[in-house]
N, C-alpha and C positions, 0 to 999 in steps of 0.2 A: 504494500500500500504506500502511496505517496505521503510524504510528511504533511501534516495538517497545518493550516493557518489557524490562528485563534478563533476567527469568525466561524470556523467549521467544527468547533469543539463544544461539548456540553458545559464546560466550565467558563465559558465566555458570556458576559452580559454587556451588550452594546450600550454606549452612552450616546454616541452619534455615529455617523457613517465611517469615521476614521479611527475611533478608539473605543475602548471599553475596559471592563474590570475582569481580571483573571480571578475567579473565585478561589482557586487553590492558594494563591499568594496574596490576594487582596490588592495587587498592584495594578496601575493603569498600564494598558498595553495597546499597541497598534493592532487593528483588526487583521491586517494582512501579514503581520509578523509570524514567523514560524513558531508553532507551539512546541514545547518540549515533548520528547517521546513519552508515551504512556497516557496521553490525554485521550479521552473517549470521543469518537466521532459523533457529531450531532446528526440525527436523522433528517436528511434533506432530500428533496426530489432528485438532485443530481447524483445521489448515492443509492438510488433505487433501481431495481432491474426493470421496472415498468416505465421509467422515464426515457423518452426518446428525444434527444437534443435536436433542435432544428437550426440553431446557431449557437454562439458562445454563451448566451444567457437564457434563451427561451427554448421551449420544447413542448411536448405533450405527454400526458399520462395515458398509457395504454391499458391500465388496469380496469378502467370503466368502459362501458359501451353506451353511448358513443364516447370516444376519447375527448379529452378537454385540454385546453391550454394550461401550461404550467411553466414555472421558471425554476431553474436549477437550484437557486438559493432558498426556495420556499421550504419552510420548516414542516416536516412531516411526522412529528411526534404522535399526533392523534390519528394519523392515516391508518385505517384498518388494512389497506393493501400494501403498505410499505414492506418491501423485501430488500434488505441490504445486499449490495454487491461488494465484493472484496477486492 
């Protein structure tokens, strides 16, 4: 698996589009900074087997019929069809 950025981990809480708080350390971090190894990946559409990318940021969810528009960074914690890809 590729190294995660903070914005893709469960321990990150966004303050704005550029920075947030790392819950493990309580420190302010940049969203796109590389997270240390061992951080858990957040369930997002881009990490689901049902997500079909159409460009760098947008795609569709193929789990439902009919399919619907989705974006890769959409958080999928409550999605019943989320199936992680490794």
